[in-house]
ROGU-787566 format. One line per field, with one value per residue (C-alpha): x, y, z; residue number from 1; residue in three letters. Coordinates in nm, 4 decimals. Layout:
x	[X_...]
y	[Y_...]
z	[Z_...]
k	[NUM_...]
r	[ALA_...]
This chain:
x	[-0.0292_0.3001_0.2479_-0.0663_-0.2353_-0.1426_-0.3984_-0.5199_-0.7357_-0.9666_-1.2710_-1.5443_-1.3654_-1.0428_-0.9290_-0.7112_-0.5456_-0.5044_-0.3668_-0.7107_-0.9473_-0.9970_-1.1503_-1.3424_-1.4261_-1.6662_-1.6493_-1.9433_-1.8976_-2.1834_-2.0530_-2.0537_-2.3674_-2.6025_-2.5888_-2.2129_-2.2487_-2.5024_-2.2778_-1.9971_-1.7388_-1.7336_-1.4797_-1.4573_-1.2852_-1.0615_-1.2461_-1.5595_-1.3939_-1.3767_-1.1618_-1.0148_-1.0145_-0.8581_-1.0208_-1.0123_-1.2683_-1.4206_-1.2481_-0.8930_-0.9605_-0.9082_-1.1395_-1.0218_-1.3054_-1.3314_-1.5778_-1.7690_-1.8498_-2.2201_-2.3975_-2.1107_-2.2583_-2.6255_-2.6283_-2.5218_-2.7437_-3.0464_-2.9492_-2.9364_-2.7468_-2.9748_-2.7291_-2.6095_-2.2352_-2.1735_-2.3376_-2.1339_-1.9602_-1.6869_-1.5564_-1.2628_-1.2161_-0.8647_-0.6857_-0.5306_-0.1810_-0.2180_-0.2802_0.0559_-0.0063_-0.3613_-0.2296_0.0156_-0.2612_-0.4848_-0.2096_-0.1416_-0.5091_-0.5533_-0.2567_-0.4293_-0.7686_-0.8159_-1.1940_-1.4177_-1.7791_-2.0864_-2.0414_-2.2335_-2.3092_-2.2774_-1.9178_-1.9710_-2.1656_-2.5116_-2.6353_-2.7496_-3.1083_-3.3139_-3.3974_-3.6957_-3.8054_-4.1169_-4.2608_-4.5408_-4.8093_-4.6709_-4.3882_-4.1539_-3.9664_-3.7309_-3.6094_-3.3908_-3.6535_-3.9698_-4.0684_-4.3591_-4.5672_-4.7931_-5.0171_-5.0712_-5.4308_-5.3102_-5.1276_-5.2261_-5.4645_-5.8012_-5.6593_-5.3904_-5.6342_-5.8588_-5.5665_-5.4584_-5.1103_-4.8732_-4.6080_-4.3771_-4.1408_-3.8069_-3.8658_-4.1694_-3.9727_-3.7542_-3.6183_-3.6780_-3.7398_-3.6069_-3.6790_-3.4993_-3.7032_-3.5039_-3.7108_-4.0861_-4.2797_-4.0034_-4.0950_-3.9799_-4.1565_-4.1125_-4.1181_-4.3126_-4.2671_-4.6350_-4.6090_-4.9129_-4.9669_-4.6182_-4.7584_-4.9780_-4.8906_-4.6914_-4.9615_-5.2073_-4.9733_-4.9808_-4.6268_-4.4920_-4.4470_-4.4435_-4.1868_-4.2531_-4.1127_-3.9262_-4.0323_-3.8120_-3.4859_-3.1979_-2.9919_-3.2811_-3.4623_-3.1627_-2.9798_-3.3200_-3.3636_-3.0071_-3.0570_-3.3753_-3.2105_-2.9152_-3.1467_-3.3448_-3.0278_-2.9060_-3.2154_-3.2265_-3.2002_-3.3056_-3.5170_-3.3512_-3.5631_-3.4895_-3.5215_-3.6610_-3.9388_-4.2608_-4.6027_-4.8336_-5.0442_-5.3993_-5.3996_-5.6188_-5.3662_-5.0813_-5.2753_-5.3324_-4.9648_-4.8610_-5.1068_-4.9500_-4.6021_-4.7154_-4.8284_-4.4854_-4.3257_-4.5405_-4.4610_-4.0895_-4.0260_-3.9309_-3.6954_-3.7777_-3.5371_-3.6804_-4.0364_-3.9592_-3.7712_-4.0346_-4.3189_-4.1433_-4.0976_-4.4688_-4.5781_-4.3465_-4.5481_-4.8653]
y	[-5.7147_-5.7195_-5.3578_-5.2121_-4.9699_-5.1400_-5.0382_-5.2134_-4.9962_-5.1476_-5.0469_-4.9084_-4.9989_-4.9829_-5.2425_-5.1324_-5.4202_-5.4141_-5.6765_-5.8175_-5.6795_-5.5395_-5.1940_-5.1719_-4.8260_-4.7987_-4.5167_-4.2846_-4.2435_-4.2774_-4.6171_-4.7651_-4.9726_-4.7838_-5.0517_-5.0091_-4.6302_-4.6585_-4.8938_-4.6369_-4.8405_-5.1653_-5.3136_-5.6902_-5.8771_-6.1567_-6.4000_-6.3259_-6.4709_-6.8324_-6.7999_-6.5643_-6.6356_-6.4785_-6.5489_-6.4052_-6.1303_-5.9768_-5.7534_-5.7762_-5.7843_-6.0140_-6.0483_-6.0731_-6.1973_-6.2577_-6.5311_-6.4484_-6.7257_-6.8194_-6.6086_-6.3613_-6.0755_-5.9746_-5.8090_-6.1259_-6.3393_-6.1293_-6.1308_-6.5126_-6.5371_-6.3032_-6.0194_-5.9587_-6.0001_-5.6271_-5.5562_-5.8114_-5.6063_-5.8703_-5.8421_-5.6239_-5.5952_-5.5041_-5.4588_-5.7857_-5.6352_-5.6200_-5.9941_-6.0649_-5.8015_-5.9293_-6.2851_-6.1681_-6.0129_-6.3173_-6.5437_-6.3108_-6.3004_-6.6768_-6.7279_-6.5186_-6.6888_-6.9155_-6.9610_-7.1900_-7.3016_-7.0939_-6.8007_-6.8144_-6.4420_-6.1516_-6.0316_-5.7581_-5.4475_-5.4089_-5.0846_-4.8689_-4.7538_-4.5472_-4.6711_-4.6429_-4.7102_-4.7056_-5.0350_-5.0666_-5.1063_-4.9116_-4.7326_-4.9337_-4.7708_-4.9092_-4.7154_-4.9878_-5.1393_-5.1615_-5.1952_-4.9875_-5.0500_-4.7666_-4.8741_-4.6790_-4.6711_-4.6975_-5.0275_-5.2100_-5.5055_-5.5048_-5.7556_-5.5078_-5.2173_-5.4271_-5.5118_-5.1460_-4.9987_-5.2337_-5.2061_-5.4978_-5.4961_-5.6617_-5.8828_-6.0327_-6.1353_-6.4361_-6.3296_-6.1653_-6.2894_-6.0658_-6.1465_-5.9154_-5.6490_-5.7462_-6.0656_-6.0875_-6.0828_-5.9318_-5.8501_-5.8037_-6.0236_-6.0124_-6.3555_-6.3461_-6.5668_-6.6598_-6.7658_-6.5570_-6.5229_-6.6559_-6.8811_-6.6121_-6.4458_-6.1298_-5.9011_-6.0451_-6.0623_-5.7588_-5.8541_-5.8029_-5.5208_-5.5869_-5.4454_-5.3399_-5.1372_-4.8519_-4.9617_-5.1267_-5.1028_-5.3210_-5.0309_-4.9318_-5.2536_-5.4833_-5.2594_-5.2215_-5.6006_-5.6451_-5.3850_-5.5589_-5.9013_-5.7826_-5.6379_-5.9623_-6.1711_-5.9742_-6.0839_-6.4522_-6.7149_-6.6266_-6.8542_-6.9909_-6.9054_-7.0891_-6.8355_-7.0919_-7.1990_-7.0871_-7.2234_-7.3484_-7.0693_-7.0383_-7.0934_-6.7845_-6.5766_-6.7116_-6.6263_-6.2705_-6.2248_-6.3553_-6.1114_-5.8250_-5.9436_-5.9444_-5.5824_-5.4832_-5.6727_-5.4982_-5.1623_-5.2330_-5.2443_-5.6128_-5.7688_-6.0822_-6.2849_-6.1513_-6.2156_-6.5776_-6.6451_-6.4937_-6.6625_-6.9966_-6.9248_-6.8516_-7.1603_-7.3710_-7.2624_-7.4325]
z	[3.0619_3.2450_3.3445_3.5005_3.2671_2.9365_2.6733_2.3584_2.1300_1.8689_1.6690_1.8975_2.2235_2.4240_2.6758_2.9668_3.1506_3.5271_3.7642_3.8516_3.5870_3.2383_3.2041_2.8766_2.7448_2.4522_2.1989_2.1490_1.7745_1.5296_1.4133_1.7643_1.8430_2.0735_2.3420_2.3767_2.3843_2.6661_2.8641_2.8449_3.0302_3.2257_3.4631_3.4182_3.7045_3.5791_3.8070_3.5999_3.2872_3.1747_2.8626_2.6021_2.2278_1.9205_1.5841_1.2305_1.1743_0.8645_0.6132_0.7401_1.1142_1.4097_1.7082_2.0675_2.2853_2.6567_2.7540_3.0731_3.3171_3.3266_3.5873_3.6319_3.4285_3.4716_3.1283_2.9486_3.1714_3.0785_2.7090_2.7128_2.3847_2.1896_2.1240_1.7722_1.7249_1.6828_2.0203_2.2141_2.4868_2.5223_2.1633_2.0615_1.6851_1.5696_1.2352_1.1195_1.1350_1.5143_1.5443_1.7082_1.9762_2.0318_2.0646_2.3306_2.5386_2.4900_2.6223_2.9159_3.0089_2.9868_3.2163_3.4841_3.4720_3.7713_3.7996_3.5965_3.5907_3.6769_3.9139_4.2409_4.2187_3.9793_3.9527_3.6922_3.7934_3.6408_3.4818_3.7706_3.8292_3.7922_3.4434_3.2140_2.8565_2.6404_2.5244_2.2699_2.5330_2.8287_3.0017_3.2249_3.5140_3.7777_4.0818_4.2314_4.4609_4.2459_3.8803_3.7509_3.4367_3.3172_3.0288_2.7054_2.5867_2.2278_2.2760_2.5941_2.5723_2.7462_2.9965_3.0995_3.1171_3.3389_3.5669_3.5845_3.6174_3.7947_4.0673_4.1449_4.4417_4.3727_4.6775_4.5001_4.1903_4.1118_3.7733_3.4369_3.0847_2.8059_2.4436_2.2048_2.0224_1.7144_1.6865_1.6392_1.9679_2.1801_2.5395_2.8969_3.1505_3.5271_3.6880_4.0122_4.3157_4.3101_3.9438_3.8492_3.4714_3.3945_3.1188_2.9611_2.6328_2.6957_2.5545_2.8077_3.1067_3.3415_3.4493_3.0964_2.8466_2.4734_2.2328_1.8757_1.5904_1.7603_2.1099_2.3725_2.1739_2.2906_2.4273_2.6569_2.7465_2.7999_3.0551_3.2260_3.2415_3.3692_3.6430_3.7616_3.7418_3.9510_4.2154_4.2289_4.2445_4.5467_4.7357_4.6468_4.3694_4.0160_3.8042_3.4925_3.1887_2.8615_2.5803_2.3446_2.5818_2.4123_2.4942_2.2173_2.0728_1.9504_1.5690_1.5273_1.7193_1.5041_1.1874_1.3108_1.3912_1.0499_0.8899_1.0864_0.9900_0.6253_0.6572_0.7901_0.5011_0.2407_0.3988_0.3588_0.7337_0.7293_0.4729_0.2719_0.4849_0.8126_0.6928_0.5994_0.9231_1.1530_0.9688_1.0141_1.3858_1.4263_1.2341_1.4535_1.7591_1.6312]
k	[1_2_3_4_5_6_7_8_9_10_11_12_13_14_15_16_17_18_19_20_21_22_23_24_25_26_27_28_29_30_31_32_33_34_35_36_37_38_39_40_41_42_43_44_45_46_47_48_49_50_51_52_53_54_55_56_57_58_59_60_61_62_63_64_65_66_67_68_69_70_71_72_73_74_75_76_77_78_79_80_81_82_83_84_85_86_87_88_89_90_91_92_93_94_95_96_97_98_99_100_101_102_103_104_105_106_107_108_109_110_111_112_113_114_115_116_117_118_119_120_121_122_123_124_125_126_127_128_129_130_131_132_133_134_135_136_137_138_139_140_141_142_143_144_145_146_147_148_149_150_151_152_153_154_155_156_157_158_159_160_161_162_163_164_165_166_167_168_169_170_171_172_173_174_175_176_177_178_179_180_181_182_183_184_185_186_187_188_189_190_191_192_193_194_195_196_197_198_199_200_201_202_203_204_205_206_207_208_209_210_211_212_213_214_215_216_217_218_219_220_221_222_223_224_225_226_227_228_229_230_231_232_233_234_235_236_237_238_239_240_241_242_243_244_245_246_247_248_249_250_251_252_253_254_255_256_257_258_259_260_261_262_263_264_265_266_267_268_269_270_271_272_273_274_275_276_277_278_279_280_281_282_283_284_285_286]
r	[MET_SER_ARG_MET_GLY_ASP_VAL_LEU_ALA_GLY_PHE_HIS_ALA_THR_TRP_GLU_PHE_GLU_SER_ASP_SER_VAL_LEU_ILE_ARG_TYR_GLU_ARG_GLY_ILE_ARG_THR_PRO_LYS_LEU_LEU_GLN_VAL_LEU_GLY_GLU_ARG_ARG_ILE_PRO_LEU_ARG_ALA_LEU_ALA_ASP_VAL_THR_LEU_THR_PRO_GLY_ARG_ARG_GLY_THR_VAL_VAL_LEU_ARG_ALA_GLU_PRO_ARG_PRO_GLY_ALA_ASP_PRO_LEU_MET_GLU_ALA_ALA_ALA_GLY_GLN_LEU_LYS_GLU_ALA_CYS_ASP_PRO_TYR_ARG_LEU_VAL_LEU_PRO_ALA_GLU_ARG_GLU_THR_LEU_ALA_GLU_TYR_TYR_ALA_ASP_GLU_LEU_ARG_ALA_ARG_LEU_THR_GLU_GLU_GLY_PRO_ALA_GLU_ARG_HIS_LEU_VAL_ALA_ALA_PRO_GLU_PRO_PRO_ARG_GLN_PHE_LYS_ALA_TYR_ASP_GLY_LYS_ALA_SER_PHE_ASP_GLY_THR_SER_VAL_PHE_PHE_ARG_TRP_PHE_TRP_THR_GLY_ALA_SER_SER_ALA_LYS_TRP_LYS_ALA_GLY_ASP_GLN_THR_PHE_ALA_VAL_THR_ASP_LEU_ILE_GLY_VAL_GLU_TRP_ARG_SER_PRO_GLU_VAL_PHE_GLU_GLY_HIS_LEU_ARG_LEU_LEU_ARG_ARG_ASP_GLY_ALA_ALA_SER_SER_ALA_GLN_ALA_ASP_GLN_ASP_PRO_ALA_ALA_VAL_VAL_PHE_GLY_LEU_GLY_TYR_GLY_PRO_VAL_HIS_GLU_SER_LEU_PRO_PHE_ALA_ALA_ALA_VAL_LEU_ALA_ALA_VAL_ARG_GLU_ARG_GLY_PRO_VAL_ALA_ALA_VAL_PRO_VAL_ALA_ALA_VAL_SER_ARG_ARG_ASP_PRO_ALA_ASP_ILE_ALA_GLU_ARG_ILE_ARG_HIS_LEU_GLY_GLU_LEU_HIS_GLN_ALA_GLY_LEU_VAL_THR_ASP_GLU_GLU_PHE_SER_ALA_LYS_LYS_ALA_GLU_LEU_LEU_ALA_GLU_LEU]
């Protein structure tokens, strides 16, 4: 850290230390999570960080992690704590024998951190548009100024077909709600200034696309959500959306979703643990 250009290489990523930032480059190997491969590299200004930690990892490793300030990174803001550990872009996993070196860099970084508390604006660059991905019920596209939803006849609800394909200008939005496709009922919802349909279930809301098995994967839908969030943030305040906020559901709808979950379980697409956890989540919504 005392010299510009110092490099610390770990599993799946390399950190290059500069006087005012850390440049993180992610490997493109088959073992690297797809999200990190898609991100490629990210420059993290030191003023975007709140802390740096060094903890024991698994199987003879240590983990150096930079803690971003709330609101500093649109990707982490959109993820809202839903990323799996392996996909965390702020983790650098190293062999345990490099613990002393990692501790040196952690101390050097901490000494240079001067900001604390939530950031007033994004300090880390968002994934750039244009972006697109396929959800279960439609195709989502973003060109930097507007979001487009084009419905699939095989997956879209009658409510969405009735509403027709949708176009949302960034200036008409106040935020986004991303629920990971790795949990049951994942979706991407656009939060509109007029509040229209914001309390509707995602499969009935024309301002939302629904994920599903093989649809809306994290490495496609999360960078998309972050890009939209960054564009919205540039034009005004963003609504805070608690991830755990879920409206009460119709018991018949819950029963149907549990039945569908059971079919996935019987087909071997959902493990016993996943089935039990998701079923409990659905029953909790009654």
